[in-house]
C-alpha positions in Angstrom: 8.5 12.6 12.9 10.8 9.7 12.5 14.1 10.6 10.8 14.7 8.6 7.6 17.3 5.9 7.7 20.3 6.8 5.5 20.4 4.5 2.5 24.0 3.3 2.0 25.3 2.6 -1.4 26.9 -0.9 -1.3 28.3 -3.0 -4.1 28.2 -6.8 -3.8 30.7 -9.0 -5.4 27.9 -11.3 -6.6 26.5 -8.5 -8.7 29.6 -8.3 -10.8 29.7 -4.4 -10.7 32.8 -2.9 -9.2 32.8 -0.2 -6.5 32.9 3.4 -7.6 36.5 4.7 -7.3 37.6 7.8 -5.6 37.5 9.7 -8.9 33.9 8.6 -9.4 34.8 6.2 -12.3 33.6 2.5 -12.5 36.6 0.1 -12.4 34.7 -2.4 -14.5 32.7 -2.3 -17.7 29.1 -1.3 -16.8 26.2 -3.6 -17.5 24.2 -2.2 -20.4 20.9 -3.1 -22.0 19.5 -1.6 -25.2 15.9 -0.2 -25.0 14.7 0.9 -28.4 17.1 3.6 -29.5 18.4 4.1 -26.0 21.0 2.3 -23.9 20.5 1.9 -20.2 23.1 1.2 -17.6 22.5 -1.0 -14.5 23.8 1.2 -11.6 25.5 -0.2 -8.5 23.0 -1.5 -5.9 21.7 0.5 -3.0 20.7 -1.1 0.3 17.1 -0.7 1.2 17.2 -2.8 4.4 20.0 -4.7 6.2 19.7 -8.4 7.1 17.7 -10.1 8.0 14.8 -9.2 5.8 11.9 -11.5 6.5 8.8 -10.0 4.7 8.4 -7.6 1.8 5.2 -6.0 0.4 4.9 -3.5 -2.5 2.1 -0.9 -2.5 -0.5 -1.1 -5.3 1.0 2.0 -7.0 4.5 0.5 -6.6 5.8 3.7 -5.0 6.3 2.2 -1.5 7.8 -1.0 -0.2 6.9 -2.3 3.3 9.7 -4.3 4.9 10.0 -6.3 8.1 13.5 -7.0 9.2 15.1 -8.6 12.2 18.5 -7.3 13.4 21.1 -9.9 14.0 24.0 -7.8 15.4 23.0 -8.3 19.1 22.8 -12.1 18.5 26.2 -12.1 16.7 27.8 -10.2 19.6 26.3 -12.7 22.0 27.6 -15.6 20.1 31.1 -14.1 20.1 31.2 -12.9 23.7 28.9 -15.4 25.4 27.5 -12.8 27.8 24.3 -13.6 29.7 21.4 -13.2 29.3 21.0 -13.8 25.6 19.7 -10.6 23.9 16.4 -10.5 22.0 16.4 -10.0 18.3 15.6 -6.5 17.2 12.7 -6.0 14.8 12.0 -3.0 12.5 9.0 -2.2 10.3 10.4 -0.1 7.5 8.9 1.9 4.5 11.0 2.5 1.4 10.1 5.3 -1.0 10.9 4.1 -4.5 10.8 7.6 -6.0 12.9 9.3 -3.4 15.2 6.3 -2.8 14.9 6.6 1.0 14.1 4.1 3.8 12.1 5.3 6.8 11.5 3.4 10.1 7.7 3.1 10.7 7.8 1.3 14.0 10.1 -0.8 16.2 8.1 -3.7 17.8 8.9 -4.4 21.4 8.9 -7.3 22.0 9.8 -8.4 18.5 7.0 -9.6 16.3 6.5 -13.0 14.8 5.8 -11.4 11.4 2.8 -9.7 9.9 -0.4 -11.6 9.2 -1.9 -9.2 6.7 -1.2 -5.8 5.2 -3.5 -3.4 3.3 -3.1 0.0 1.7 -5.9 2.5 2.3 -7.5 3.7 -0.9 -6.5 7.1 -2.2 -3.9 7.7 0.5 -0.3 6.8 1.3 -1.3 5.1 4.5 -1.2 1.4 5.2 -2.4 -1.0 7.9 -0.4 -4.0 9.2 -1.6 -6.8 11.4 1.4 -8.1 13.4 1.5 -11.3 15.4 3.0 -11.0 18.9 4.2 -13.4 21.5 1.9 -16.0 23.1 1.1 -14.9 26.6 -0.9 -16.5 29.4 -1.6 -16.0 33.1 -0.3 -18.4 35.6 -2.2 -21.7 35.3 -3.7 -20.7 31.9 -2.8 -21.6 28.4 -0.9 -19.0 26.4 -2.7 -17.0 23.7 -1.1 -15.0 20.9 -1.5 -11.3 20.9 -2.1 -9.2 17.7 -1.2 -5.6 17.1 -2.6 -3.2 14.4 -0.1 -0.6 13.1 -1.1 2.3 10.9 1.7 3.9 9.1 2.3 6.7 6.5 5.4 8.4 5.2 6.8 11.2 7.5 4.1 10.4 10.1 4.1 9.0 13.6 2.6 5.5 13.6 -0.7 4.6 15.4 -0.3 1.4 17.3 -3.3 -0.5 18.7 -3.0 -3.7 20.8 -6.1 -5.7 19.8 -8.2 -7.0 22.7 -8.0 -10.7 23.8 -11.5 -12.3 24.2 -12.4 -13.6 27.7 -12.0 -17.1 26.3 -10.7 -18.7 23.1 -8.9 -16.8 20.3 -9.9 -14.5 17.5 -8.5 -14.6 13.9 -8.1 -11.0 12.7 -8.6 -9.7 9.2 -8.6 -6.4 7.3 -11.2 -5.3 4.7 -10.3 -2.0 3.0 -13.0 0.2 1.5 -12.5 0.4 -2.3 -13.5 4.1 -2.7 -12.5 5.7 0.7 -9.5 5.5 3.0 -11.3 3.3 5.5 -11.1 -0.4 6.6 -13.2 -2.8 8.6 -11.2 -4.9 11.1 -12.9 -8.2 11.9 -12.1 -10.7 14.6 -13.6 -14.1 14.0 -13.5 -17.1 16.3 -10.5 -19.3 15.7 -11.0 -23.1 15.7 -11.3 -24.5 19.2 -8.2 -25.9 20.8 -9.8 -27.9 23.6 -13.1 -29.3 24.7 -15.3 -27.0 26.7 -13.7 -23.8 25.5 -16.4 -21.2 25.0 -16.5 -19.7 21.5 -16.0 -15.9 21.6 -18.4 -13.7 19.5 -17.3 -12.2 16.2 -16.3 -8.6 16.6 -16.1 -5.6 14.2 -14.1 -2.4 14.3 -14.1 0.5 11.9 -10.6 2.0 11.2 -10.5 5.5 9.9 -8.0 7.2 7.5 -5.7 8.2 10.5 -5.6 4.7 11.9 -7.9 5.3 14.8 -9.9 2.2 15.8 -13.5 2.8 16.8 -15.6 1.0 19.4 -16.1 -2.6 18.7 -19.4 -4.2 17.8 -20.0 -7.8 18.7 -22.2 -9.9 16.4 -25.2 -11.5 18.2 -24.8 -15.1 19.4 -25.2 -17.6 16.6 -24.4 -15.1 13.8 -21.6 -15.9 11.4 -19.7 -13.5 9.1 -19.5 -14.8 5.5 -18.5 -11.7 3.4 -17.6 -8.1 3.8 -18.5 -5.6 1.1 -18.8 -1.8 0.9 -21.6 0.4 -0.4 -20.9 3.3 -2.8 -21.3 5.8 0.1 -18.5 4.1 2.1 -20.6 2.0 4.6 -19.7 -1.7 5.4 -22.2 -4.2 4.0 -22.1 -7.7 5.6 -23.2 -11.0 4.4 -24.2 -13.0 7.5 -25.7 -16.3 8.6 -28.4 -16.1 11.2 -29.4 -18.9 13.5 -31.9 -21.3 11.9 -35.3 -21.7 13.5 -36.8 -25.0 14.6 -33.8 -27.0 13.5 -33.5 -25.4 10.1 -30.2 -24.5 8.5 -28.7 -21.1 9.2 -30.3 -18.5 6.9 -28.0 -15.9 5.0 -28.9 -12.3 5.3 -27.6 -8.8 4.5 -26.9 -6.2 7.2 -24.9 -3.1 7.8 -23.3 -2.2 11.2 -24.2 1.0 12.9 -21.1 1.7 15.0 -22.7 4.7 16.7 -25.8 2.9 18.0 -23.8 -0.4 18.4 -26.3 -2.5 16.5 -26.8 -4.3 13.3 -29.4 -3.1 10.8 -30.7 -5.8 8.5 -31.3 -5.1 4.9 -34.0 -6.5 2.6 -31.5 -6.4 -0.3 -27.9 -5.3 -0.6 -27.3 -1.7 -1.7 -25.3 -0.7 -4.7 -21.8 -2.0 -3.9 -18.6 -0.2 -4.5 -16.3 -1.9 -7.1 -12.7 -2.5 -6.4 -10.4 0.0 -8.1 -8.9 -1.2 -11.4 -5.2 -2.0 -11.2 -3.3 0.8 -13.0 0.1 -0.2 -14.2 2.5 2.6 -13.1 4.8 4.0 -15.8 8.5 4.4 -15.3 9.8 7.9 -14.5 11.9 7.7 -17.7 9.5 6.8 -20.5 12.3 6.0 -22.8 13.1 2.9 -20.6 9.6 1.4 -20.6 10.4 -1.6 -22.7 12.1 -3.7 -20.0 11.3 -7.0 -18.2 13.0 -9.3 -15.7 14.2 -12.8 -16.3 15.4 -15.3 -13.7 17.8 -18.1 -14.4 20.2 -20.5 -12.6 23.9 -21.0 -12.8 25.9 -23.8 -11.1 29.1 -22.8 -9.3 31.7 -25.4 -8.5 34.8 -25.2 -6.4 37.0 -28.1 -5.3 34.1 -30.6 -5.5 31.5 -28.4 -3.9 28.6 -27.4 -6.1 25.9 -24.8 -5.5 23.1 -23.6 -7.7 22.6 -19.8 -7.8 19.6 -17.9 -9.0 20.4 -15.1 -11.5 18.3 -12.0 -12.3 18.6 -10.3 -15.7 17.0 -7.2 -17.0 15.9 -7.7 -20.6 14.8 -5.5 -23.4 11.6 -6.2 -25.4 13.4 -4.8 -28.5 16.4 -6.1 -30.3 19.7 -4.3 -29.9 23.4 -4.6 -29.2 22.8 -5.3 -25.5 19.6 -7.5 -25.2 20.1 -8.1 -21.5 22.2 -7.1 -18.5 23.0 -9.0 -15.3 21.6 -7.5 -12.1 22.4 -10.1 -9.5 23.9 -13.6 -9.6 22.7 -14.9 -6.2 19.2 -13.6 -5.8 16.1 -14.8 -3.9 13.3 -12.6 -5.3 13.2 -9.7 -7.8 10.7 -7.2 -9.1 10.8 -4.4 -11.6 9.4 -1.1 -10.3 8.9 2.4 -11.8 12.0 4.4 -12.1 12.9 2.0 -13.5 14.6 0.1 -10.6 15.0 -3.5 -9.8 14.1 -4.5 -6.2 15.6 -7.8 -5.1 16.6 -9.8 -2.0 20.1 -11.1 -1.7 22.4 -12.1 1.1 19.5 -11.6 3.6 19.2 -7.9 2.7 16.9 -5.9 0.4 18.5 -4.0 -2.5 17.6 -1.8 -5.5 19.5 -1.3 -8.7 18.4 1.7 -10.8 18.6 1.8 -14.6 19.6 5.1 -16.2 20.9 6.3 -19.5 24.7 6.8 -19.4 24.2 10.5 -20.5 22.1 11.0 -17.4 24.7 9.4 -15.2 27.5 11.6 -16.6 25.4 14.7 -16.2 24.7 13.9 -12.6 28.3 13.0 -11.9 29.5 16.3 -13.4 27.0 18.5 -11.5 
């Protein structure tokens, strides 16, 4: 099991909240916002992931945050010392637990990834799937082709990493299709647009991914068949909408089929079965119900110094009810922000990812005195 990364409590000057003193007292007035009959305090920010954060994805239940970051310390040391050879940037795939306030390393790509192409969270579980783009590789005398890696991850579990196969010729464009009522997914590889004349088109290929991230044996579609849509039946079986080769010069005809991975064949259907409906989005409630009447608002402020001007993006947490403190500043130089259950504000600033929790002052005093 991968040990969780310790989340350091940091305070940025741009936030306007002073560091906590040795005696545990704030050296500046706290930022307050009135919520109904309660007053909430914006606590100092905690770092979720250090720079440079390149991609962020929040789970549907808003309990987990997937983060891709690239470490810059080796590059900074290289720039200072000038040693050869130049080091490669370090990449990390991280998972932040909003409720526990902890960041965990899921996987460390080697070589570093070019970013994720797609992510999906498996229904009814804490697991997720990530498609990561790799380096373009090619044998001597051949054009380079980009590799793709599938990563299954779950809190407190070892990742399952699968290097997806390269076709004999051409390239495949990969996609994930989660089952709406079971922790399964169909992985599809479709022919990418041709890059040169005379390049053979690889067949489309299907893989079933189970709840533990294991990828089954691939099934290639027959020559001339194209994949239009992926659905799921209520019993958890993939249902495909395909185009079949037209006969005697006719246009390709659409048809329904289901893949039999065990027999490695397609079974055509006269009509589609009853299809599973995507789950309805349930809005998670904050852990403190008294602080549910909050929203975020972004604005801009212009900073000027000795003729140099810069526009900064501000993030405020606002109350939906009137009170003595209608809003409180969270960050004065922010890239993106989102309000999550807790409640906490998740935001990017200074190349890093941060969270600022909101709590009633009485709860803060009680915690500090315990």
